[in-house]
C-alpha positions as CSV (number, residue, x, y, z in Angstrom):
1,M,-5.2,15.5,-58.4
2,V,-6.6,13.9,-61.4
3,I,-9.9,13.4,-59.6
4,M,-9.7,17.3,-58.7
5,E,-9.1,18.2,-62.3
6,L,-11.7,16.1,-63.8
7,E,-14.4,17.6,-61.4
8,Y,-13.3,21.1,-62.3
9,L,-13.4,20.2,-66.0
10,F,-16.9,19.0,-65.4
11,E,-17.9,22.3,-63.4
12,I,-16.8,24.4,-66.3
13,Q,-18.6,22.2,-68.7
14,K,-15.4,20.9,-70.6
15,V,-16.3,17.4,-69.8
16,K,-20.1,15.8,-69.7
17,D,-19.7,13.6,-66.6
18,N,-18.4,14.3,-63.0
19,A,-15.2,12.9,-61.5
20,K,-16.9,10.2,-59.4
21,N,-18.6,8.8,-62.4
22,V,-15.5,9.0,-64.5
23,I,-13.4,7.2,-61.9
24,D,-16.2,4.6,-61.0
25,Y,-16.4,3.9,-64.8
26,L,-12.7,3.5,-65.4
27,T,-12.3,1.3,-62.0
28,E,-15.0,-1.1,-63.6
29,K,-13.8,-1.1,-67.2
30,I,-10.1,-1.1,-66.9
31,N,-9.6,-2.0,-63.3
32,L,-8.1,1.3,-62.4
33,Q,-6.4,1.7,-59.3
34,L,-5.8,4.9,-57.3
35,D,-2.3,5.5,-56.1
36,E,-2.2,6.9,-52.5
37,C,1.3,8.4,-52.6
38,G,2.5,11.0,-49.9
39,F,1.5,14.4,-50.7
40,T,4.6,16.1,-49.5
41,E,6.7,13.9,-51.6
42,L,4.6,14.5,-54.6
43,I,4.8,18.3,-54.1
44,E,8.8,18.0,-54.0
45,Y,8.6,16.5,-57.4
46,A,6.1,19.0,-58.7
47,L,8.4,21.8,-57.6
48,H,10.7,20.9,-60.5
49,E,7.8,21.2,-63.2
50,T,8.4,24.7,-63.8
51,W,7.4,24.6,-67.5
52,T,3.6,25.4,-66.6
53,R,1.9,27.5,-64.1
54,D,-0.9,25.1,-63.9
55,P,-1.0,23.3,-60.6
56,F,-3.0,20.5,-62.0
57,D,-0.3,19.7,-64.8
58,R,2.5,20.0,-62.5
59,I,1.2,17.7,-59.9
60,I,-0.2,15.1,-62.5
61,V,3.1,15.0,-64.4
62,A,5.2,14.8,-61.1
63,H,3.1,12.0,-59.9
64,A,3.8,10.1,-63.2
65,K,7.5,10.9,-63.0
66,M,7.6,9.7,-59.5
67,R,6.1,6.5,-60.4
68,N,7.8,6.3,-63.8
69,A,4.5,5.6,-65.1
70,S,2.5,6.4,-68.5
71,L,0.3,9.4,-68.2
72,V,-2.8,9.6,-70.4
73,S,-3.3,12.9,-71.7
74,A,-4.4,14.7,-74.9
75,D,-2.7,17.9,-73.7
76,R,0.0,18.8,-76.2
77,E,2.3,20.5,-73.7
78,I,2.2,17.6,-71.4
79,K,3.1,15.3,-74.3
80,K,6.0,17.5,-75.2
81,R,7.3,17.6,-71.7
82,Y,6.8,14.1,-70.6
83,K,7.9,11.3,-72.9
84,K,5.5,8.5,-71.3
85,A,2.4,10.6,-72.0
86,I,0.2,9.0,-74.3
87,W,-3.0,9.3,-76.1
């Protein structure tokens, strides 16, 4: 979902590079690894993220919660709602 949101942000000119380039760069620089979780399980978690109508935010936060992982985000609402959000 992060890849999809990055591409969407690129298309509406909110970020300067497309999703593939961002992911490729992060893979090279910080050894980013994509997590291939089951989509059905992820959506089950996302159903509980009722604080937003944004499907990207719901799924991204749900995925971080599902993995008990940190989440890099500048979004204030996400940082308010998910204690492991950092930036």
